Backbone as CSV, one residue per row, in Angstrom:
resi,resn,N_x,N_y,N_z,CA_x,CA_y,CA_z,C_x,C_y,C_z
1,MET,-56.042,-19.157,-26.668,-56.623,-19.979,-27.733,-57.275,-21.228,-26.994
2,ILE,-58.462,-21.505,-27.411,-59.209,-22.683,-26.870,-58.894,-23.920,-27.599
3,ALA,-58.560,-24.998,-26.938,-58.060,-26.264,-27.569,-59.065,-27.415,-27.212
4,ARG,-59.773,-27.294,-26.102,-60.715,-28.430,-25.739,-61.681,-27.779,-24.814
5,LEU,-63.001,-28.320,-24.942,-64.044,-27.859,-23.981,-64.676,-29.107,-23.382
6,ILE,-64.842,-29.060,-22.014,-65.421,-30.095,-21.272,-66.614,-29.471,-20.518
7,GLY,-67.869,-29.963,-20.776,-68.970,-29.411,-20.154,-70.311,-30.159,-20.461
8,LYS,-71.365,-29.466,-20.395,-72.679,-30.056,-20.740,-73.308,-29.374,-21.937
9,ILE,-74.057,-30.170,-22.671,-74.767,-29.667,-23.883,-75.947,-28.838,-23.447
10,GLU,-75.925,-27.575,-23.728,-76.969,-26.591,-23.320,-78.052,-26.538,-24.448
11,ALA,-77.622,-26.590,-25.742,-78.626,-26.493,-26.799,-77.948,-27.102,-28.052
12,ILE,-78.844,-27.592,-28.961,-78.346,-28.230,-30.183,-79.059,-27.532,-31.392
13,PHE,-78.286,-26.936,-32.280,-78.840,-26.204,-33.403,-78.455,-27.040,-34.723
14,ASP,-78.900,-26.469,-35.804,-78.654,-27.115,-37.095,-77.132,-27.324,-37.414
15,ASP,-76.356,-26.325,-37.112,-74.958,-26.387,-37.479,-73.967,-26.257,-36.250
16,SER,-74.540,-26.152,-35.079,-73.663,-25.937,-33.910,-74.404,-26.482,-32.679
17,ILE,-73.568,-26.465,-31.594,-74.049,-26.818,-30.200,-73.586,-25.732,-29.273
18,LEU,-74.334,-25.587,-28.183,-73.931,-24.732,-27.021,-73.392,-25.570,-25.918
19,ILE,-72.187,-25.323,-25.453,-71.595,-26.125,-24.450,-71.482,-25.231,-23.206
20,ASN,-72.049,-25.625,-22.078,-71.973,-24.898,-20.839,-70.728,-25.432,-20.099
21,VAL,-69.769,-24.571,-19.892,-68.566,-24.898,-19.172,-68.521,-23.966,-17.944
22,ASN,-68.926,-24.550,-16.773,-68.972,-23.794,-15.509,-69.707,-22.486,-15.614
23,GLY,-70.874,-22.456,-16.309,-71.688,-21.273,-16.271,-71.402,-20.387,-17.543
24,ILE,-70.429,-20.701,-18.323,-70.083,-19.982,-19.501,-70.457,-20.806,-20.766
25,CYS,-71.345,-20.306,-21.646,-71.770,-21.116,-22.824,-70.940,-20.682,-24.066
26,PHE,-70.461,-21.724,-24.702,-69.670,-21.554,-25.957,-70.450,-22.132,-27.128
27,GLN,-70.563,-21.420,-28.196,-71.159,-21.932,-29.435,-70.088,-22.571,-30.228
28,VAL,-70.293,-23.843,-30.475,-69.292,-24.696,-31.230,-69.919,-25.243,-32.529
29,PHE,-69.313,-24.904,-33.659,-69.787,-25.416,-34.916,-69.216,-26.823,-35.097
30,VAL,-70.094,-27.776,-35.517,-69.672,-29.170,-35.660,-70.243,-29.805,-36.911
31,ALA,-69.721,-30.929,-37.336,-70.270,-31.707,-38.447,-71.565,-32.294,-37.988
32,VAL,-72.470,-32.570,-38.975,-73.781,-33.070,-38.646,-73.751,-34.376,-37.885
33,ASN,-72.863,-35.275,-38.335,-72.783,-36.642,-37.665,-72.379,-36.480,-36.235
34,LEU,-71.468,-35.586,-35.891,-71.077,-35.265,-34.545,-72.185,-34.716,-33.730
35,ARG,-72.844,-33.757,-34.354,-74.028,-33.047,-33.668,-75.112,-34.133,-33.343
36,ASP,-75.341,-35.014,-34.224,-76.414,-36.008,-33.973,-76.055,-36.999,-32.873
37,SER,-74.777,-37.044,-32.525,-74.297,-37.996,-31.402,-74.561,-37.444,-30.037
38,PHE,-74.825,-36.115,-29.971,-75.002,-35.451,-28.685,-76.474,-35.532,-28.206
39,VAL,-76.631,-35.479,-26.852,-77.948,-35.464,-26.241,-78.016,-34.232,-25.374
40,LEU,-79.155,-33.482,-25.441,-79.329,-32.300,-24.663,-79.137,-32.594,-23.169
41,GLY,-78.316,-31.813,-22.473,-78.028,-32.039,-21.115,-76.881,-33.076,-20.833
42,GLY,-76.415,-33.720,-21.901,-75.318,-34.732,-21.762,-73.963,-34.043,-21.615
43,ASN,-73.032,-34.845,-21.099,-71.640,-34.358,-20.917,-70.946,-34.484,-22.290
44,VAL,-69.987,-33.579,-22.494,-69.223,-33.529,-23.714,-67.778,-33.175,-23.386
45,ASN,-66.848,-33.812,-24.119,-65.431,-33.505,-24.062,-64.951,-33.503,-25.483
46,ILE,-64.742,-32.252,-25.979,-64.579,-32.050,-27.480,-63.291,-31.281,-27.791
47,ARG,-62.606,-31.681,-28.816,-61.452,-30.929,-29.307,-61.919,-29.724,-30.139
48,ILE,-61.192,-28.647,-30.004,-61.640,-27.390,-30.590,-60.573,-26.830,-31.522
49,SER,-60.963,-26.337,-32.629,-60.162,-25.516,-33.556,-60.697,-24.067,-33.431
50,HIS,-59.882,-23.210,-32.942,-60.281,-21.804,-32.674,-59.882,-21.040,-33.890
51,ILE,-60.847,-20.499,-34.672,-60.601,-19.833,-35.926,-60.867,-18.324,-35.782
52,PHE,-59.916,-17.508,-36.217,-60.003,-16.094,-36.248,-60.212,-15.645,-37.698
53,ARG,-61.262,-14.974,-37.976,-61.527,-14.399,-39.331,-61.944,-12.869,-39.153
54,GLN,-61.089,-12.080,-39.667,-61.264,-10.610,-39.578,-61.671,-10.211,-38.206
55,GLU,-62.939,-9.770,-38.020,-63.300,-9.315,-36.649,-64.121,-10.376,-35.910
56,GLN,-64.212,-11.626,-36.422,-65.034,-12.656,-35.826,-64.087,-13.831,-35.394
57,GLN,-64.594,-14.561,-34.369,-63.918,-15.791,-33.991,-65.020,-16.974,-34.033
58,TYR,-64.497,-18.115,-34.349,-65.393,-19.274,-34.430,-64.732,-20.419,-33.635
59,LEU,-65.546,-21.252,-33.014,-65.011,-22.494,-32.371,-65.662,-23.622,-33.176
60,CYS,-64.806,-24.602,-33.640,-65.284,-25.684,-34.381,-64.839,-26.912,-33.572
61,GLY,-65.750,-27.832,-33.447,-65.531,-29.038,-32.555,-65.353,-30.341,-33.339
62,PHE,-64.568,-31.215,-32.799,-64.187,-32.462,-33.492,-64.108,-33.613,-32.474
63,ALA,-64.472,-34.797,-32.912,-64.389,-35.955,-32.107,-62.979,-36.555,-31.973
64,SER,-62.163,-36.290,-33.023,-60.777,-36.914,-33.043,-59.779,-35.892,-33.656
65,ASP,-58.479,-36.147,-33.301,-57.443,-35.345,-33.859,-57.366,-35.469,-35.403
66,GLU,-57.662,-36.692,-35.913,-57.654,-36.949,-37.393,-58.646,-36.072,-38.099
67,GLU,-59.864,-36.005,-37.514,-60.941,-35.242,-38.072,-60.530,-33.709,-38.126
68,MET,-59.936,-33.271,-36.971,-59.503,-31.861,-36.976,-58.352,-31.643,-37.980
69,ALA,-57.477,-32.576,-38.132,-56.357,-32.386,-39.135,-56.957,-32.243,-40.536
70,ILE,-57.933,-33.020,-40.873,-58.557,-32.976,-42.221,-59.325,-31.623,-42.347
71,PHE,-59.965,-31.133,-41.303,-60.611,-29.813,-41.355,-59.634,-28.746,-41.633
72,LYS,-58.463,-28.728,-40.894,-57.426,-27.721,-41.025,-56.860,-27.776,-42.513
73,ALA,-56.625,-28.981,-43.025,-56.116,-29.191,-44.394,-57.146,-28.619,-45.383
74,LEU,-58.367,-28.803,-45.166,-59.439,-28.279,-46.041,-59.438,-26.735,-46.030
75,LEU,-59.273,-26.155,-44.870,-59.234,-24.686,-44.706,-58.070,-24.080,-45.464
76,ASP,-56.930,-24.825,-45.677,-55.821,-24.375,-46.358,-56.074,-24.332,-47.934
77,VAL,-57.130,-24.957,-48.370,-57.456,-24.941,-49.803,-58.121,-23.658,-50.149
78,PRO,-57.620,-22.859,-51.148,-58.236,-21.536,-51.475,-59.758,-21.809,-51.812
79,GLY,-60.564,-20.903,-51.267,-62.007,-20.922,-51.547,-62.811,-21.832,-50.619
80,ILE,-62.160,-22.597,-49.720,-62.839,-23.484,-48.834,-62.909,-22.779,-47.426
81,GLY,-64.105,-22.558,-47.011,-64.281,-21.975,-45.662,-64.752,-22.950,-44.652
82,MET,-65.083,-22.486,-43.498,-65.438,-23.318,-42.379,-66.653,-24.109,-42.708
83,LYS,-67.711,-23.537,-43.345,-68.972,-24.287,-43.599,-68.690,-25.361,-44.610
84,SER,-67.974,-25.140,-45.690,-67.695,-26.160,-46.643,-66.865,-27.241,-46.122
85,ALA,-65.866,-26.900,-45.314,-65.016,-27.996,-44.684,-65.884,-28.843,-43.721
86,LEU,-66.823,-28.223,-42.945,-67.639,-29.039,-42.071,-68.657,-29.805,-42.847
87,SER,-69.094,-29.364,-44.007,-69.972,-30.046,-44.845,-69.250,-31.346,-45.410
88,VAL,-68.009,-31.222,-45.772,-67.281,-32.413,-46.204,-67.219,-33.417,-45.126
89,LEU,-66.915,-32.979,-43.930,-66.815,-33.865,-42.711,-68.150,-34.467,-42.336
90,SER,-69.184,-33.771,-42.696,-70.581,-34.268,-42.417,-70.918,-35.345,-43.383
91,THR,-70.384,-35.339,-44.610,-70.759,-36.226,-45.604,-69.859,-37.495,-45.652
92,LEU,-68.586,-37.321,-45.460,-67.615,-38.348,-45.561,-67.006,-38.779,-44.266
93,THR,-66.777,-40.140,-44.082,-65.996,-40.514,-42.917,-64.450,-40.151,-43.162
94,ILE,-63.664,-40.252,-42.209,-62.252,-39.932,-42.294,-61.704,-40.919,-43.396
95,GLU,-61.985,-42.124,-43.322,-61.448,-43.126,-44.227,-61.855,-42.862,-45.651
96,GLU,-63.182,-42.519,-45.916,-63.683,-42.185,-47.250,-62.992,-40.951,-47.802
97,PHE,-62.756,-39.965,-46.971,-62.019,-38.805,-47.403,-60.599,-39.105,-47.805
98,ALA,-59.935,-39.908,-46.989,-58.544,-40.241,-47.278,-58.497,-41.069,-48.562
99,MET,-59.404,-41.918,-48.788,-59.422,-42.724,-49.994,-59.646,-41.857,-51.216
100,ALA,-60.578,-40.920,-51.089,-60.874,-39.965,-52.255,-59.704,-39.151,-52.596
101,VAL,-58.930,-38.715,-51.599,-57.704,-37.972,-51.861,-56.596,-38.872,-52.473
102,ALA,-56.405,-39.988,-51.903,-55.419,-40.944,-52.391,-55.702,-41.370,-53.810
103,ASN,-56.970,-41.671,-54.122,-57.289,-42.087,-55.459,-57.627,-40.929,-56.418
104,GLN,-57.667,-39.741,-55.906,-57.993,-38.499,-56.642,-59.376,-38.682,-57.370
105,THR,-60.335,-39.090,-56.589,-61.715,-39.216,-57.095,-62.578,-38.133,-56.463
106,PRO,-63.118,-37.181,-57.259,-63.843,-36.078,-56.735,-65.311,-36.360,-56.385
107,ASP,-65.910,-37.443,-56.933,-67.283,-37.747,-56.772,-67.750,-37.841,-55.320
108,PRO,-66.984,-38.620,-54.471,-67.458,-38.637,-53.042,-67.440,-37.263,-52.368
109,ILE,-66.548,-36.368,-52.728,-66.478,-35.086,-52.094,-67.583,-34.236,-52.619
110,CYS,-68.048,-34.419,-53.905,-69.125,-33.621,-54.484,-70.469,-33.864,-53.758
111,ARG,-70.547,-34.946,-53.010,-71.782,-35.241,-52.318,-72.037,-34.243,-51.142
112,ALA,-70.955,-33.501,-50.692,-71.103,-32.577,-49.661,-71.902,-31.340,-50.061
113,ASP,-72.793,-30.854,-49.259,-73.541,-29.641,-49.563,-72.566,-28.449,-49.898
114,GLY,-72.857,-27.790,-50.966,-72.046,-26.550,-51.331,-70.739,-26.913,-52.045
115,VAL,-70.471,-28.118,-52.340,-69.191,-28.468,-52.893,-69.468,-29.109,-54.308
116,GLY,-69.173,-28.255,-55.319,-69.379,-28.794,-56.713,-68.107,-29.502,-57.197
117,LYS,-68.218,-29.953,-58.456,-67.106,-30.709,-59.034,-65.860,-29.936,-59.098
118,LYS,-65.879,-28.690,-59.512,-64.619,-27.892,-59.637,-64.011,-27.672,-58.216
119,THR,-64.846,-27.422,-57.222,-64.322,-27.296,-55.908,-63.740,-28.516,-55.369
120,ALA,-64.400,-29.632,-55.664,-63.868,-31.020,-55.217,-62.528,-31.271,-55.933
121,GLU,-62.429,-30.953,-57.172,-61.120,-31.126,-57.914,-60.020,-30.280,-57.380
122,ARG,-60.416,-29.003,-56.907,-59.414,-28.126,-56.317,-58.896,-28.695,-54.972
123,ILE,-59.887,-29.286,-54.239,-59.484,-29.896,-52.972,-58.535,-31.022,-53.235
124,LEU,-58.788,-31.864,-54.219,-57.922,-33.020,-54.511,-56.563,-32.517,-54.976
125,LEU,-56.589,-31.521,-55.832,-55.330,-30.973,-56.324,-54.466,-30.436,-55.234
126,GLU,-55.078,-29.674,-54.347,-54.318,-29.102,-53.259,-53.830,-30.071,-52.190
127,LEU,-54.609,-31.149,-52.004,-54.242,-32.092,-50.921,-53.481,-33.285,-51.420
128,LYS,-53.327,-33.495,-52.765,-52.736,-34.737,-53.293,-51.286,-34.900,-52.890
129,ASP,-50.519,-33.759,-52.672,-49.106,-33.895,-52.282,-48.888,-33.636,-50.833
130,LYS,-49.995,-33.697,-50.012,-49.808,-33.581,-48.588,-48.966,-34.753,-48.067
131,ASN,-48.367,-34.558,-46.957,-47.540,-35.627,-46.360,-48.284,-36.980,-46.303
132,ILE,-47.610,-38.023,-46.760,-48.238,-39.352,-46.788,-48.531,-39.874,-45.401
133,ALA,-47.793,-39.347,-44.457,-48.051,-39.783,-42.996,-49.494,-39.449,-42.631
134,LYS,-50.003,-38.299,-43.100,-51.347,-37.926,-42.729,-52.367,-38.888,-43.368
135,ILE,-52.167,-39.276,-44.610,-53.015,-40.249,-45.270,-52.858,-41.565,-44.586
136,LYS,-51.559,-41.894,-44.222,-51.273,-43.166,-43.582,-52.050,-43.321,-42.312
137,ASP,-52.168,-42.245,-41.513,-52.907,-42.291,-40.233,-54.392,-42.542,-40.384
138,VAL,-54.986,-42.085,-41.445,-56.409,-42.228,-41.582,-56.842,-43.315,-42.594
139,CYS,-56.032,-43.576,-43.540,-56.356,-44.669,-44.495,-56.073,-46.033,-43.874
140,GLN,-57.036,-46.863,-43.982,-56.891,-48.246,-43.394,-56.535,-48.123,-41.879
141,LYS,-57.186,-47.205,-41.234,-56.902,-47.001,-39.791,-57.067,-48.295,-38.981
142,GLY,-56.118,-48.474,-38.165,-56.153,-49.626,-37.221,-55.311,-50.804,-37.727
143,ASN,-54.786,-50.836,-38.942,-53.972,-51.869,-39.343,-52.585,-51.329,-39.659
144,ALA,-51.614,-51.507,-38.733,-50.309,-50.950,-38.906,-49.552,-51.569,-40.073
145,ASN,-49.798,-52.863,-40.357,-49.073,-53.573,-41.458,-49.452,-52.885,-42.794
146,ILE,-50.757,-52.584,-42.983,-51.248,-51.934,-44.187,-50.573,-50.568,-44.343
147,ASN,-50.619,-49.791,-43.194,-50.023,-48.478,-43.210,-48.534,-48.519,-43.553
148,ASP,-47.812,-49.458,-42.939,-46.367,-49.595,-43.270,-46.100,-49.980,-44.697
149,ALA,-46.952,-50.828,-45.209,-46.780,-51.267,-46.622,-47.011,-50.010,-47.594
150,ILE,-48.018,-49.237,-47.277,-48.263,-48.107,-48.086,-47.165,-47.144,-48.069
151,LEU,-46.663,-46.857,-46.815,-45.531,-45.919,-46.673,-44.245,-46.454,-47.357
152,GLY,-44.030,-47.785,-47.274,-42.818,-48.369,-47.885,-42.834,-48.277,-49.388
153,LEU,-44.014,-48.591,-49.993,-44.146,-48.498,-51.467,-44.016,-47.140,-52.015
154,VAL,-44.587,-46.141,-51.274,-44.545,-44.742,-51.646,-43.105,-44.239,-51.573
155,SER,-42.372,-44.745,-50.522,-40.972,-44.298,-50.355,-40.095,-44.884,-51.502
156,LEU,-40.576,-45.954,-52.175,-39.855,-46.505,-53.300,-40.133,-45.721,-54.577
157,GLY,-41.047,-44.793,-54.485,-41.329,-43.963,-55.633,-42.605,-44.190,-56.377
158,TYR,-43.363,-45.140,-55.920,-44.695,-45.388,-56.585,-45.721,-44.344,-56.198
159,PRO,-46.590,-43.983,-57.082,-47.596,-42.953,-56.793,-48.562,-43.437,-55.733
160,LYS,-48.772,-42.604,-54.682,-49.580,-43.044,-53.585,-51.066,-43.452,-53.957
161,ASN,-51.640,-42.777,-54.942,-53.017,-43.171,-55.325,-53.080,-44.564,-55.796
162,ILE,-52.063,-44.994,-56.599,-52.021,-46.355,-57.112,-51.665,-47.332,-55.941
163,VAL,-50.765,-46.920,-55.110,-50.285,-47.812,-53.943,-51.456,-48.093,-53.036
164,VAL,-52.165,-47.067,-52.689,-53.319,-47.252,-51.754,-54.301,-48.240,-52.313
165,LYS,-54.605,-48.087,-53.606,-55.606,-49.036,-54.229,-55.023,-50.400,-54.245
166,ILE,-53.834,-50.674,-54.633,-53.263,-51.994,-54.788,-53.026,-52.648,-53.434
167,VAL,-52.610,-51.845,-52.410,-52.464,-52.491,-51.106,-53.795,-52.860,-50.481
168,SER,-54.761,-52.060,-50.747,-56.205,-52.397,-50.267,-56.647,-53.682,-50.912
169,GLU,-56.449,-53.861,-52.246,-56.850,-55.054,-52.924,-56.089,-56.275,-52.448
170,VAL,-54.700,-56.189,-52.298,-53.877,-57.234,-51.905,-54.183,-57.604,-50.447
171,SER,-54.398,-56.670,-49.589,-54.722,-56.960,-48.200,-56.062,-57.703,-48.072
172,SER,-57.014,-57.360,-48.910,-58.250,-58.067,-48.957,-58.092,-59.514,-49.343
173,ALA,-57.250,-59.733,-50.373,-56.965,-61.073,-50.856,-56.209,-61.943,-49.836
174,LEU,-55.253,-61.314,-49.122,-54.414,-62.077,-48.216,-55.031,-62.227,-46.846
175,GLY,-55.918,-61.340,-46.463,-56.554,-61.369,-45.206,-55.896,-60.464,-44.162
176,PRO,-56.546,-60.348,-42.997,-56.099,-59.377,-41.993,-54.776,-59.761,-41.274
177,ASP,-54.312,-61.030,-41.427,-53.107,-61.402,-40.725,-51.865,-61.268,-41.542
178,ALA,-51.997,-60.717,-42.749,-50.766,-60.591,-43.656,-49.788,-59.589,-43.049
179,ASP,-48.524,-59.905,-42.999,-47.544,-58.983,-42.477,-47.080,-57.969,-43.537
180,THR,-46.332,-57.047,-43.097,-45.937,-55.954,-44.021,-45.070,-56.403,-45.230
181,ASN,-44.172,-57.342,-44.889,-43.270,-57.872,-46.046,-44.090,-58.636,-47.033
182,GLU,-45.007,-59.434,-46.589,-45.910,-60.164,-47.446,-46.748,-59.222,-48.347
183,LEU,-47.248,-58.148,-47.717,-48.020,-57.165,-48.471,-47.240,-56.448,-49.558
184,ILE,-45.993,-56.049,-49.148,-45.104,-55.382,-50.061,-44.756,-56.298,-51.268
185,ILE,-44.361,-57.521,-50.914,-43.917,-58.398,-52.015,-45.010,-58.662,-52.991
186,ASN,-46.232,-58.896,-52.515,-47.406,-59.155,-53.417,-47.769,-57.906,-54.148
187,CYS,-47.634,-56.748,-53.528,-47.934,-55.482,-54.256,-46.888,-55.208,-55.340
188,LEU,-45.664,-55.470,-55.091,-44.567,-55.225,-56.061,-44.792,-56.122,-57.271
189,LYS,-45.383,-57.364,-57.095,-45.645,-58.146,-58.247,-46.722,-57.561,-59.166
190,ARG,-47.652,-56.822,-58.535,-48.749,-56.154,-59.359,-48.267,-54.839,-59.905
191,LEU,-47.352,-54.187,-59.248,-46.878,-52.839,-59.715,-45.890,-53.120,-60.845
C-alpha cells in the first residue's frame, strides 16, 4: 500500500497530477486547490490514500493528515465516491468543513460540484456523531484553549453544534489570550 510519494511533478491535469518517483510515474488525484499549488517540474512530498475499487486502484493525494481524514470520512458516507469527496475538499477549507458539520449547515457543502442538498444533508447526518476529537483537531485549528473548551463542554453533555458556535462567539469576544477555564465559564453562562 502506498502512503506517501516524494518526487517531481511530471504533468498537471484537471483532476490529477503525475508524480515521477525515480523514473516511475504515478497518477494522483487531488483537490483543485492542491493541484493549483504545484508547478510543473517542481518537487512534491504528498500523503497518499490508496483506494481499491473492484478491479481498479486509485491514488489520492493530500497536503495534510487532517485533509486525508476528512476525505476518508466522506468516503464512508453511502453514495459519496472519490470524485465527490475531492470536490468537497476543493470547495471548502478544513475549518469550513468542520464548522459545517459541527453546525449541521448543508449550504457550504452544496457549493461543491456534484453535491446537491440531499447529498449534503446525508453527509451531515452521517458525520454528525463522529468522534469530537476529529472535529476538535480541525475546528479552530491552532488554538488549544478553544479546542479544550469545546471538548470540555461536549463532555458535560452539551450538543457539539451549539458548543462550537458559542465557544467561537465567546473566544472572539474575550480575545486570543483567553484561557480554557475562562472560555468554559463564559460559555456556561450562555448555555
